C-alpha positions, 0 to 999 in steps of 0.5 A: 452265779450264787447270790445269797440275798438274806444270809449276806444282806445289809438291812435298809429300813424306810420307816419313820424311826430314829436313824440312830436305832440301834442295829440288831442282829436279825432281819425285820419283816413288817406286816402288810396291812390292807390291801394285801400284796397282789402276786402279779409280778409288779412291785408297785404295792411293795413301796408300802412295806417298810424294809428292803434287803440288798447284797449287790446292785443288781438284786434286791429282795423284800419280805412281808407278812400277813396271817395267811402268807409269807410274801416274797419279792425279788428284783434283779437287773440281770437278763437271765430268769433264775431259780430262787431258793428259800430256806426256812427254820424255826428259831432253833433250827430244829427243821430246815425247809427248802423251797424253789421258786422258778420265774421261767416256769409257765406259769411260775411255780413254787415247789418244796425241795426239802425235806420232800419234793412236792408242789405247795398248795395255796401258793402263788407266784408271778414274774415280769421280765423287762428291759431293766431286768426282772421281778418275782412275787411269791406268797407262801402259806404258813402251813407250808413253813413249818406250821409256825403261827404268824404273829408280831414277835415271832422269830425264825431263821431264813436265807434266800439264794438266786442260783443256776446251781443245784439247790443250796443245802448248807446256806447260812440262815439269819434270824428274821423277825415278824414286826408291825407294819411300821417295822417296830415290835411295839405290839409283841405278844406275851410270852408269859402271862403273870397276872390279870388283876392283883390288889396289894395293901399299903406295906404289903407284897406278893409274889408271882412265879411264871415260866419263860423261854430263853430271850432270843439274841437280839431281843429284850425281855420287857416286863409290863404291868399297869398300876394305879393307887385306888382313888376316887379321882386323879390326884398326882402320884407317889413312888410306892411300887417296887418290882424285884425279879428273881431277887434284884430290884428293877427300878427307874433305870429300866423303864422303856415307855416312861421318861425319868421326869415327865412334864404335866399339863399343870407345868410340873416336872414329875419323877417317874421313879425314886431309885428302885421305887417307881411312881404310881398315879392315884386314879379311879382307873388306868386311863384317866391320868393320861388326859387330866387337865393338870395331872396329865402328861403333856407328851402322849404317855400311858402313865399307868403303863409300866414297862421294864427291860428285865433282860439280864434279870430273866432266867430260862425256866422258872422266875419269880416277881415280887410286887411290893407297896413300899409306903404303908402310911398311904391308905389306899390300895395298890392296884395292878393289872395285865402283868405280862412278859414280852420279847421286844425289839431294843429301844432306839439308841440314845440321840447323839448329843448336840455339839457346840453351836456355830454361827452367831451367838445371843448376847447375854448380860444383865439389863442395863436399865431395868424397867419397861415403858408402860402407862397406868391410870385409873379406870374407876375406883375399882379398875386400873388400866395399863398399857404397853406398846399396842396392848392394853390390860384392864385390872378389875377388882371385886369384893364379896359380901355376905348379902351374898353377892360381889360388889365393886363399890360402896356397900353397908358391910365395909368401906374401902380406900384404894391408892396407886403407887407407880414405879419404873417397873410396877403399879403397887396397889393398896386396898384398905378395908374397914369392917363396919360391922360388929362381926368378923367379916368375910371379904374374898378379893378378886383382882382379874384381867380379861384376855380372852383369845389374846392370851398365848401363854399363862404361868401360875406360881412359876409354872406354865399351864399348857392349857391356860387353865389352872390355879395355884396356892403357893406362897413361895411363888404367888404370882400370875403372869399371862403373855400375849404375842408381844407383851405380858402382864402379871400380879403379885401380893405384897403384904403377908396376909395376902401372900399366905392366902393367895390364889393365882388362877386362870380360866377361859381367858381370864387370869386372876390374883385372889384371896378367898380366906380373908376375915377382918375383925369387927371395926378393924381395917386391913390394907391388902397390898399388891402389884401390877407388873407389865413386861414389854416381852412375853417372857416369864424371866422378864417378869420374875426378875422384875418381881425379884427386884420388887421383892428385894431378893437379890443378896449374896449366897456366900458358899456351898452347903452339904449334908454330912451325918455325925455318926457311926457310919461317917466315923469310920471314914478315914481322914482322907475320906472326909477331906476329899468328901468336903473339898470335892463338894466345895463344902462351906456350910456343913450340916448334920442332921438329928439322930434317933430318940426312941423306938425309931423316932427321929429326934424331933422337937424337945426330944433333941434335948434328951439325947446325947450331943457328943457325936456333933462335938467330936465330928465337928472338931474332926472335920474343922481340923481337916478342912479349916474354914468350914461353918458347921450347922445342926438340923432344927425344926420348930413344929414337930415334936415326937415326945409322948407327953407332948400333947398334954404338956404343949396342949395349948400349942397343938396344931388342930385340924377341922375336926379337932384332931392334932395334925401329924407329919406322917406317923402318929407320933410326929405330932405337929405344934405351933410355936408362939412366944406366949404359948408353952411349946415355943419357949421349950422348942427354942432351947434346942437352938441354945444347945446347938449353938452353945453346948454343941458349939455349931457355927450356925443353924439349918432350919427345916420347914421354917414357915410351916410344916405340912399343914398351913392352918390350925383351927385352935386358938389364938386367932390370927385375926385375918383368916377363916373358912368362907362359904362360897355360896352364903359368902359368910364365915363358916368358922375362924382359923389361923395361918400357921405362918402368921400366928408363929411369925413373931416368934420365928422372927425373934429366934432367926435374929438370935441365931443370925447374931451368932452365925449362919442361918440356912432355911428349907423353903423360902420365907413367906413374908416381907419380914422374914425375907428381909433377914436375907438368910439363904434358903433352898428348895427340895427338888424331888420334883425339879419343878419346885425350883420355881418356889426359889425364884422370889428368894435365894435360887438354890435347888437342894440335890434330890435325894430320891434320884441322885445315887452318884456324882454324875446323877447330882451333876444331871441335877445341877444342869436341871436346876440351871433350867430354872435359873438356880444353883445347886446345894448337895444333899445325899452323903453316903451315896454321893461321895465325889471323886473330883471337884464340880461346877459347884466349886465355882458357883459361889459367892454369887449375888443374883442379878437375873435369872434365866432358862439355863443360866443365872447372871450374878455380880461376881460370876455367870453359871450357864449350861447354854452357849452365848456371848456373856458379860456384864456390860462392862470392861471387866476380864473374865475367868472361864471354867468349863465342865464336860458332859460327865461333870469334869473340868475340861483343862485348857478349854478356849473361850475367846474374850472380845471387846466391843464398845468398851465391853468385854464378851466371853464367846462360849460354845459349849456342847449339850449337857456341858456347863461353865462358870464365867467369873468376873476377875476381882477388882474389876 
């Protein structure tokens, strides 16, 4: 009998790892932590060892290691004690060694057979025979095993034979790998040290040469380093690191330790790469971001550690890694440390995607009668109690005075009058303040709800705060929503001043809606209008859908939007390529951006009036001839101007920072101005729209950043009459300033109405005021972080594709699904890099008039777009048409989604697998 245990064995791994881990062509030998194996012939202490091997029912072998020895255990069901032979060689099989373990000797012996016969000093063996068979344990010093240095990651070759015949000399060896105690190789020692520390200036590069051995079969070559942008405090991240290995970028798709998108404690989802540029956190050290209460990851990830799989980029011998800081505009240095190359186990195989669900499905239809059963009454002139079911929420208000101090009632600085209006869904509060002084009056406002330990969840600005602490200052989603285990309570501003000044906050069980910037003119009055919105469920979506109804945000979005540049890069496309691009993207709105002015400057601002426009005219005529019915748009931005004459020509319109310098967007020439009807800049920049609509003949305008650009406040005249910096200690006005949104709004409203009288207007970013929102033009939000979708929750819920990470139509489909997680539909972004080969889910997204947003789906009057399974309908008897897309974004022909009638209502039973999606379209006329 000749049983080759290691040469023919199947590996069984008894550790807490994913059962779908990738198979590897070697046997893993785990480390044995304290206590060491007791060589006594008993195998009880092997139960803590992560692995075992077996090639026949009657024979099992185990192996483990420590710094002092290699440990072997053999268990058989045979009656006869037999010698066991162990063959060992280094990974290249330069020298094979053969050992003989004899369980029948007294005591059991360990001897070397090849290259020479001799007993092994320091070895130990023990055997035990019983009714069920016999066991053998051996410890073999590493000095005897070819002098190999034991360490996690050591790769060598091994075979074990159980035989009565002469010593086997030609047995095939199997690769074996020393691992950590859990059978993994997370702590593999480096095979090359690249650098200890490096510092790279903005826009700079550094190259590091190093020698590397060949990567062993079955392992992966992993380049690891730590990276941070030098900062006194943790402050988010930017994609500024490019790593080239032997001339090829090692980008985000190669990251092993960080997910592509990482959820932060503050609620955001951060993209850990933008193509071949890797995200690097601002931090004073390499560990603080991991535990930061806002920027820190929810899951245990070392965010400053970057591990890249470079197996296919590595060469045996000399290699070169180039490290580049890609953004010269960022002033802080890029600091790197611990650059190393390791050979590591492959990562677990991707989890198998879930199939269609079985069993009962939830019903998903719009609420038949919006509203919630609640009671509201004033407690006094500064507090309102709202009762929902068994929950009572008291909303208390307080106001600052320059005494300094907080007040709730009468005082010598201002008069306040309050009125309450109750609707089926909200309590609308109107606080009118009259300044009783002869000076501009600082008047901070706090509306607070104390929940204490009752608070189970908190959303600020649409993002859930895992730690139930934080603040938000986003006029796009100016909401505070807190939930107990049975109900919810939210607050949001209604008037323009309160919305642009908004502060949503939560801390120590208290949540608030605040204004820290309000300044009232001498003798003037201002009415702060805000809402208290209770929900009968502890659910953000119930809250935000009620808030959308309050904001009157449900209007029709009539078609898909795409960018397509009108320049030499697309002029060379064939007619078929242009037509396929537009049809496969189901384009209704086709927008061309601006080109260049001079010196590498985009033609922002009035410089657009000085460049040629024939490219637009010719391209639009060609496109409309190929795909009739499209609407053409041209890019417009009202705040940035790049002309050298601008600062003097439009001196009265410059956006000044607190230090008196003019703000710029990025480059020094990207100067920011604030257009008004009265200043020199407003009438001039408006001429761009005349060119777009008249000379070029576009159907409409795409207005980028129509509410503000980069800076929300300006410190020059004219004053908006409501805004200032307020000293938190003295509670007095430090200095006056103006909201860019407020001071430019009359001019922007007039121009928007002018555009819409001629054709379509599409915006980037939602309106911040009721007046602009009332125009109901569709706006999308950019998704460099997919959590930006929450900024669309109170206007048109549209996510623009991510120009940083989308490089294919498959990437775009993934983002469509990610947008549905936030209840949003999708508009295309990239043109040259995302050229579809077939129609996508977008084809059935429009027109849509949103009724309700939910996690994973959006219900419109005309259609439902979903990535989740369920019973879908509109609470009516309408017939449905269903289009299903698989996880690659292709429509699945013949997919069966049965429809059921129940109580006069039609339900589509949709069961789809993970990463599939569907459009359920209500048939016309029903």
